[in-house]
C-alpha positions as CSV (number, residue, x, y, z in Angstrom):
1,M,135.2,94.9,97.0
2,P,131.9,93.2,96.8
3,C,129.0,95.0,98.1
4,P,127.5,93.2,101.3
5,H,123.9,94.2,100.3
6,A,121.1,91.4,101.0
7,P,120.1,89.9,97.7
8,K,116.9,91.3,96.0
9,P,114.2,89.0,95.3
10,T,114.5,87.1,92.2
11,L,111.9,87.2,89.4
12,A,111.1,83.4,90.4
13,E,110.5,84.6,94.0
14,Q,108.4,87.5,92.6
15,D,106.3,85.4,90.4
16,E,105.5,83.0,93.3
17,Y,104.2,86.1,95.3
18,L,102.2,87.3,92.3
19,R,100.9,83.9,91.5
20,V,98.6,84.0,94.4
21,I,96.7,87.0,93.0
22,F,95.6,86.2,89.3
23,P,94.7,84.3,87.5
24,T,94.2,81.3,89.8
25,I,91.5,78.8,90.9
26,Q,91.1,81.0,94.1
27,F,90.6,84.1,92.1
28,A,87.9,82.4,90.0
29,A,86.1,81.3,93.1
30,F,86.5,84.9,94.6
31,F,85.1,86.4,91.4
32,V,82.1,84.2,91.4
33,V,81.2,85.1,94.9
34,V,81.6,89.0,94.2
35,L,79.9,88.9,91.0
36,T,76.9,87.2,92.4
37,A,76.7,89.4,95.4
38,S,77.3,92.4,93.0
39,W,74.4,91.6,90.7
40,L,72.1,91.3,93.9
41,L,73.5,94.6,95.4
42,M,73.4,96.6,92.1
43,P,70.1,98.1,92.8
44,H,71.1,99.3,96.1
45,P,74.3,101.5,95.8
46,S,74.5,102.4,99.4
47,R,75.4,98.6,99.9
48,W,77.2,97.8,96.8
49,K,79.7,100.6,97.2
50,P,81.1,99.3,100.7
51,F,80.9,95.8,99.6
52,M,83.1,96.6,96.4
53,V,85.5,98.4,98.5
54,A,85.8,95.4,101.0
55,A,86.0,92.9,98.2
56,S,88.7,94.8,96.5
57,Y,90.7,95.2,99.6
58,V,90.3,91.4,100.4
59,F,91.6,90.8,96.6
60,Y,94.6,93.2,97.4
61,G,95.4,92.1,100.8
62,Y,95.3,88.2,99.9
63,A,99.1,88.3,99.3
64,D,100.1,90.8,101.8
65,W,97.5,92.7,104.0
66,R,99.9,95.6,104.7
67,F,99.5,96.8,101.2
68,V,95.9,97.6,101.9
69,L,97.0,100.0,104.4
70,L,99.0,101.8,101.7
71,L,96.1,101.9,99.1
72,A,93.8,103.2,102.2
73,A,96.3,105.9,102.9
74,S,96.5,107.0,99.3
75,T,92.7,107.3,99.2
76,V,92.5,109.4,102.4
77,I,95.2,111.6,101.3
78,N,93.8,112.5,97.9
79,Q,90.6,112.8,98.9
80,A,91.5,115.0,101.8
81,A,93.4,117.2,99.3
82,A,90.4,117.3,96.7
83,T,88.2,118.4,99.4
84,V,90.4,121.4,100.3
85,I,90.8,122.3,96.6
86,D,87.0,121.9,96.1
87,R,85.9,124.0,99.1
88,S,88.7,126.7,99.3
89,T,88.5,129.9,97.3
90,D,92.0,130.9,98.2
91,A,94.2,130.0,95.1
92,G,97.2,129.7,97.3
93,V,95.4,127.2,99.5
94,R,94.3,125.1,96.6
95,K,97.7,125.1,95.0
96,V,99.5,123.9,98.3
97,A,96.8,121.1,98.7
98,L,97.4,120.0,95.2
99,V,101.3,120.2,95.6
100,S,101.1,118.3,98.9
101,A,99.0,115.4,97.5
102,V,101.1,114.9,94.7
103,S,104.2,115.2,96.5
104,L,103.0,112.6,99.0
105,D,101.8,110.3,96.0
106,L,105.1,110.6,94.3
107,G,107.1,110.2,97.8
108,L,105.2,107.0,98.7
109,L,105.9,105.7,95.0
110,G,109.5,106.6,95.5
111,V,110.4,105.1,98.7
112,F,108.6,101.7,97.7
113,K,109.9,101.6,94.1
114,Y,112.9,103.7,93.6
115,L,114.9,104.4,97.0
116,D,116.9,101.2,96.9
117,F,117.7,102.0,93.1
118,L,118.9,105.3,94.1
119,I,121.0,104.0,97.0
120,D,122.6,101.2,94.8
121,S,123.4,103.8,92.0
122,V,125.0,106.2,94.5
123,D,126.8,103.2,96.2
124,R,128.2,102.2,92.7
125,V,129.4,105.8,91.8
126,L,131.1,106.0,95.1
127,R,132.8,102.6,94.7
128,S,133.9,103.7,91.3
129,V,135.9,106.6,92.7
130,G,137.4,104.6,95.6
131,L,134.9,105.8,98.2
132,G,133.4,102.5,98.8
133,A,131.6,102.6,101.9
134,P,128.6,100.3,101.4
135,L,125.3,102.0,101.8
136,P,122.6,99.8,103.2
137,L,119.6,98.8,101.0
138,L,116.2,98.9,102.7
139,Q,114.8,96.0,100.7
140,V,111.5,97.4,100.8
141,A,108.9,95.0,99.0
142,L,107.2,96.5,96.2
143,P,103.5,96.8,96.7
144,V,101.7,95.3,93.5
145,G,100.1,97.8,91.4
146,I,101.3,100.9,93.1
147,S,102.4,102.6,89.9
148,F,98.8,102.2,88.5
149,F,96.9,103.3,91.6
150,T,99.3,106.3,92.2
151,F,99.0,107.5,88.7
152,Q,95.0,107.4,89.1
153,A,95.2,109.1,92.3
154,I,97.2,111.9,91.0
155,S,95.0,112.4,88.0
156,Y,91.9,112.7,90.2
157,V,93.5,115.4,92.4
158,V,94.8,117.2,89.2
159,D,91.5,117.0,87.4
160,V,89.5,118.2,90.5
161,Y,92.1,121.4,90.7
162,Q,91.7,122.1,87.1
163,G,88.1,121.7,87.1
164,D,87.9,118.9,84.8
165,A,86.2,116.5,87.3
166,E,84.1,117.3,90.3
167,R,85.1,116.2,93.9
168,A,83.5,112.8,94.4
169,S,82.2,111.4,97.8
170,S,84.7,109.5,100.0
171,I,83.1,106.0,99.2
172,D,83.3,106.8,95.5
173,V,86.9,107.6,95.4
174,A,87.5,104.5,97.5
175,V,85.7,102.3,94.9
176,Y,87.5,104.1,92.2
177,L,91.0,103.8,93.4
178,A,90.5,100.0,94.8
179,F,88.3,98.5,92.0
180,F,90.0,95.1,91.7
181,P,89.7,94.4,87.9
182,H,92.0,97.3,87.2
183,L,93.8,97.7,90.5
184,V,96.9,95.7,89.8
185,A,97.9,96.2,86.1
186,G,95.5,98.8,84.7
187,P,94.4,100.2,82.4
188,I,94.9,103.6,84.0
189,V,91.3,104.8,84.2
190,R,90.7,108.5,85.1
191,A,88.1,109.6,87.7
192,R,86.0,111.3,85.2
193,E,85.7,108.1,83.3
194,F,84.9,105.9,86.2
195,I,83.2,107.9,88.8
196,P,80.2,109.2,86.7
197,Q,79.2,105.6,86.2
198,L,78.8,104.9,90.0
199,A,76.0,107.6,89.9
200,R,74.1,105.8,87.1
201,P,71.8,102.9,87.8
202,R,73.2,99.4,86.6
203,D,70.6,96.7,85.7
204,P,72.2,93.2,86.0
205,R,69.9,92.1,83.0
206,A,71.6,94.9,80.8
207,I,75.1,93.6,81.3
208,P,76.6,92.6,78.1
209,A,77.7,89.2,79.1
210,G,78.5,87.9,75.8
211,L,81.1,90.8,75.2
212,A,82.4,90.4,78.6
213,L,83.1,86.5,77.9
214,F,84.5,87.2,74.5
215,L,87.1,89.5,76.0
216,I,88.0,87.3,78.9
217,A,88.3,84.1,76.7
218,G,90.4,86.2,74.1
219,G,92.6,87.4,77.0
220,L,93.2,83.8,78.2
221,V,94.3,82.6,74.7
222,K,96.5,85.6,74.3
223,K,98.2,85.2,77.6
224,I,98.2,81.2,77.7
225,V,98.3,80.0,74.3
226,I,100.7,82.6,73.0
227,A,102.7,84.9,75.6
228,D,103.5,81.8,78.0
229,L,104.5,79.5,75.3
230,L,106.9,82.1,73.8
231,A,108.1,82.8,77.3
232,T,109.1,79.2,78.2
233,R,110.2,78.0,74.7
234,I,112.5,80.7,73.4
235,V,112.5,84.0,75.3
236,D,113.2,83.1,78.9
237,P,116.2,80.6,77.8
238,V,117.7,83.3,75.4
239,F,117.5,86.2,77.9
240,G,118.7,83.9,80.5
241,S,121.9,82.9,79.0
242,P,122.5,84.8,75.8
243,E,126.0,83.7,75.2
244,A,124.9,80.1,74.8
245,H,122.5,80.9,71.7
246,S,123.0,81.7,68.0
247,A,122.2,84.8,66.2
248,L,119.0,83.2,64.8
249,E,117.8,82.2,68.2
250,V,118.6,85.7,69.6
251,L,116.7,87.4,66.7
252,V,113.7,85.1,67.0
253,A,113.7,85.7,70.8
254,V,113.6,89.4,70.3
255,Y,110.8,89.1,67.9
256,G,109.2,86.6,70.4
257,Y,109.4,89.0,73.4
258,A,107.6,91.7,71.3
259,V,104.7,89.4,70.7
260,Q,104.9,87.9,74.3
261,I,104.7,91.2,76.2
262,Y,101.8,92.3,73.7
263,C,99.8,89.3,74.1
264,D,100.5,89.3,77.9
265,F,99.6,92.8,78.6
266,S,96.7,93.2,76.2
267,G,95.5,90.0,77.2
268,Y,95.3,91.1,80.8
269,T,93.6,94.2,79.8
270,D,91.1,92.2,77.7
271,M,90.2,90.2,80.8
272,A,90.1,93.3,83.3
273,I,87.7,95.0,80.8
274,G,85.6,91.8,80.7
275,L,85.5,91.3,84.4
276,A,84.7,95.1,84.7
277,L,81.6,94.6,82.3
278,L,80.3,91.8,84.2
279,L,80.3,94.2,87.2
280,G,78.5,96.8,85.1
281,F,81.4,99.1,84.1
282,R,83.1,100.2,80.8
283,F,86.8,100.7,80.7
284,P,88.7,102.6,77.9
285,Q,90.4,100.6,75.4
286,N,94.0,100.1,76.0
287,F,95.5,98.5,72.8
288,D,94.8,99.0,69.1
289,R,97.0,96.7,66.9
290,P,100.4,98.7,68.1
291,Y,102.6,96.7,65.8
292,A,100.8,97.9,62.7
293,A,102.1,101.6,63.3
294,T,104.3,103.1,60.8
295,S,105.9,105.5,63.4
296,L,106.7,105.7,67.1
297,A,104.2,108.5,67.5
298,E,101.5,106.3,66.0
299,F,102.9,103.2,68.0
300,W,102.3,105.3,71.3
301,R,98.6,106.1,70.3
302,R,98.1,102.3,70.0
303,W,100.2,101.0,72.8
304,H,99.1,101.2,76.4
305,M,96.9,104.0,75.3
306,T,95.8,105.1,78.9
307,L,99.1,105.3,80.1
308,S,100.3,107.3,76.8
309,R,97.3,109.8,77.4
310,W,98.4,110.1,81.2
311,L,102.0,111.2,80.2
312,R,100.8,113.4,77.6
313,D,98.2,115.3,79.8
314,Y,100.0,115.3,83.2
315,L,103.7,115.4,82.1
316,Y,104.3,116.3,78.5
317,I,101.9,119.1,78.3
318,P,102.7,120.6,81.7
319,L,106.5,120.6,80.8
320,G,105.3,122.8,77.8
321,G,104.5,120.2,75.2
322,N,105.5,121.4,71.7
323,R,105.4,125.0,72.8
324,G,108.4,127.1,73.1
325,G,110.4,126.1,70.1
326,T,111.9,123.0,68.5
327,R,114.5,122.4,71.3
328,R,112.3,122.4,74.1
329,T,109.9,120.1,72.2
330,Y,112.7,117.5,71.9
331,R,113.5,118.1,75.5
332,N,110.2,117.6,76.6
333,L,109.6,114.4,74.7
334,M,112.8,112.9,76.1
335,I,112.0,113.7,79.8
336,T,108.5,112.3,79.3
337,M,109.7,109.0,77.9
338,V,112.6,108.6,80.1
339,L,110.2,109.1,83.1
340,G,107.8,106.8,81.5
341,G,110.4,104.3,81.3
342,L,111.4,104.7,85.0
343,W,107.5,104.5,85.8
344,H,107.8,100.7,84.4
345,G,110.7,100.0,86.8
346,A,113.7,101.3,89.1
347,A,116.4,100.2,86.7
348,W,118.9,101.6,84.0
349,T,117.4,99.2,81.4
350,F,114.0,101.1,81.7
351,V,115.9,104.5,81.4
352,V,117.4,103.3,78.1
353,W,114.3,101.9,76.8
354,G,112.7,105.4,77.4
355,A,115.4,107.1,76.1
356,I,115.2,105.0,72.6
357,H,111.7,106.0,72.4
358,G,112.2,109.7,73.4
359,G,115.0,110.1,71.0
360,G,113.0,108.3,68.2
361,L,110.1,110.4,68.7
362,A,112.4,113.5,68.6
363,A,113.9,112.2,65.3
364,E,110.5,111.4,63.9
365,R,109.3,115.1,64.6
366,W,112.6,116.6,63.0
367,W,112.0,114.6,60.1
368,R,108.4,115.5,59.5
369,E,109.4,119.2,60.1
370,R,112.0,118.9,57.1
371,D,109.0,117.9,54.9
372,G,108.1,121.5,54.5
373,E,111.7,122.4,53.5
374,A,112.5,122.8,49.6
375,A,115.4,120.0,50.1
376,A,113.6,117.8,52.5
377,P,113.9,114.1,51.9
378,P,110.7,112.4,50.7
379,A,108.6,110.6,53.2
380,L,109.4,106.8,53.6
381,P,107.4,104.3,51.8
382,R,104.7,103.0,54.3
383,V,106.2,99.3,54.4
384,L,109.8,100.7,54.9
385,A,108.3,103.0,57.8
386,W,106.7,100.1,59.3
387,V,110.0,97.9,59.1
388,V,111.9,100.6,60.8
389,T,109.4,101.4,63.4
390,F,108.8,97.8,64.4
391,H,112.6,97.1,64.8
392,V,113.1,100.3,66.8
393,V,110.4,99.1,69.1
394,C,112.2,95.7,69.2
395,L,115.5,97.1,70.0
396,A,113.9,99.0,72.8
397,W,112.2,95.8,74.2
398,V,115.7,94.3,74.5
399,F,116.3,96.6,77.2
400,F,113.1,96.4,78.7
401,R,113.3,92.7,79.0
402,S,116.9,92.3,80.3
403,P,117.6,92.4,84.1
404,D,120.5,94.7,83.4
405,L,122.6,96.5,80.9
406,G,125.1,93.7,80.5
407,V,122.6,91.2,79.5
408,A,121.1,93.5,77.1
409,F,124.3,94.2,75.3
410,A,125.1,90.5,75.4
411,V,121.9,89.8,73.6
412,L,122.6,92.4,71.1
413,G,126.2,91.2,70.6
414,R,125.0,87.8,69.8
415,L,123.2,88.8,66.6
416,T,126.5,88.5,64.7
417,H,127.2,84.8,66.0
418,L,126.0,82.1,63.6
419,G,125.1,78.6,64.8
420,A,122.7,76.0,65.2
421,A,119.2,77.2,66.3
422,P,117.4,74.3,68.0
423,L,115.0,76.7,69.8
424,V,113.4,78.0,66.4
425,T,110.8,75.5,66.2
426,P,107.7,75.5,64.0
427,T,105.6,75.9,67.4
428,V,107.5,79.1,68.2
429,L,107.4,80.6,64.6
430,L,103.7,79.7,64.4
431,A,103.0,81.6,67.8
432,I,105.0,84.7,66.7
433,A,103.0,84.8,63.4
434,A,99.8,84.4,65.4
435,G,100.7,87.3,67.6
436,M,101.6,89.6,64.6
437,G,98.6,88.3,62.6
438,V,96.5,89.7,65.2
439,Q,97.7,93.1,64.2
440,L,96.2,92.7,60.7
441,V,92.8,92.1,62.0
442,R,90.4,94.9,61.5
443,P,88.2,96.0,64.5
444,G,85.2,95.0,62.6
445,F,86.2,91.4,62.6
446,S,86.4,91.5,66.3
447,L,83.0,93.2,66.5
448,R,81.3,90.6,64.4
449,A,82.7,87.7,66.5
450,Q,81.6,89.3,69.8
451,E,78.2,89.7,68.3
452,H,78.1,86.2,67.1
453,L,79.0,85.1,70.7
454,A,76.6,87.5,72.2
455,A,73.6,86.2,70.1
456,L,74.2,82.5,71.3
457,P,71.9,81.3,74.0
458,V,73.4,81.7,77.6
459,W,73.9,77.9,78.0
460,A,75.8,78.1,74.6
461,Q,78.0,80.7,75.8
462,G,78.7,79.0,79.0
463,V,79.7,75.8,77.1
464,T,81.8,77.7,74.7
465,L,83.7,79.3,77.6
466,G,84.0,76.2,79.7
467,A,85.4,74.3,76.6
468,L,87.9,77.0,76.2
469,I,88.8,76.6,80.0
470,V,89.3,73.0,79.4
471,V,91.6,73.6,76.6
472,V,93.6,76.3,78.5
473,N,94.0,74.1,81.4
474,A,95.2,71.1,79.5
475,A,97.6,73.7,77.8
476,V,98.9,75.0,81.2
477,G,99.4,71.6,82.9
478,H,100.8,71.4,86.2
479,Q,103.1,74.5,86.5
480,G,100.1,76.7,86.5
481,V,99.6,80.1,84.7
482,A,102.7,82.5,85.0
483,P,101.7,86.0,86.5
484,F,101.2,88.9,84.0
485,L,104.3,90.6,83.1
486,Y,102.9,94.0,84.2
487,F,102.2,92.9,87.8
488,R,105.9,93.6,88.4
489,F,105.4,97.3,87.6
């Protein structure tokens, strides 16, 4: 019996919704206005802060003004809890305030992101045992960036409770949670990293414009020249109908998606950091050549670093971390990574993705612990360790990219079917090689390139960026820039 649920929005419909936010001509015009006003108001914090909150709310509400109410509610709830925690000397009252705020944060996230997933999962179980009474889905629209600002709000309240951060003024908290460069897709900036910068005077003449432009330009290249090309040329066609493609096309598509998601997400991060720099703020680094890792543990120290640290400090360690014995450590790793998978999206594919990483991290720990035993196997050669790590990551990406488990297993099943591979073109292979080649570039090279750009006269920097925009615009054509992948999470 088919389930008469209303269809969920397709990825194409979601993309059309997300496309109005960033990166667009509208956003470019918005940022020019905000940047100019920001530089004029920087010497006057009492004016700059309300202006930045208002500008960020306009940015966030451009697609749907109702989302602004959710962001404002999160700000009020968490600031109220932080105020109670800061002013109360009663340990019980402080704990109630903390638990209440975190519960409300997770409750809002659960309703908007996971309630339909839970209802659908229960409905499927009931139908599988013959108790098919279709449960109604709420079809709640997912607010863009809710996962990011919710995690930041939780970190603020927890840090105030633990004494790792001071309670900030309400306007500072509003700026912190709404600041538009990182609002919709991170990086996850902690209050103690961001709010102290609000107290320091910022001189527009001291803005490292060269570095900011370098990051923005590099992010555009990663996104448009590599990520979007791979998406349209091979990844989307193969994952859209895996049964129609040969083993070689599927394998290259899997590698292509690994490069696509890296260039897409790190490209957005580079641009967010660059935009924040132009506004006078420094964000933490979020990527450090993750595909050069020779273990999953190292991969997570290099990939989405701000999320990795958040999961470690606010989930893994509170669960007990590596205290309490080997089995509990494995359990904590698995719980942390499965919940980290669910953070990305309400689907069983994300659960499997997290479980692969959790199981892999536990297996690595078991292997390292055996190194101290007399009969322990030798450590893997570095090249072999890299090959194994990269392919475990790619295996997990298959589930991350697939819309459901059926597609994921269909993709993996096609790896044994030989045939022609018309989608495997020199352009696709070159884009994959370029994305992987970035992993070999040492940080010193990037720093030198930034210094060279910063040393150019302002007019030369402008000409360089303008030329890049012309090239990018020609590459994009009439279809426009696809939304960044992490806008969906």
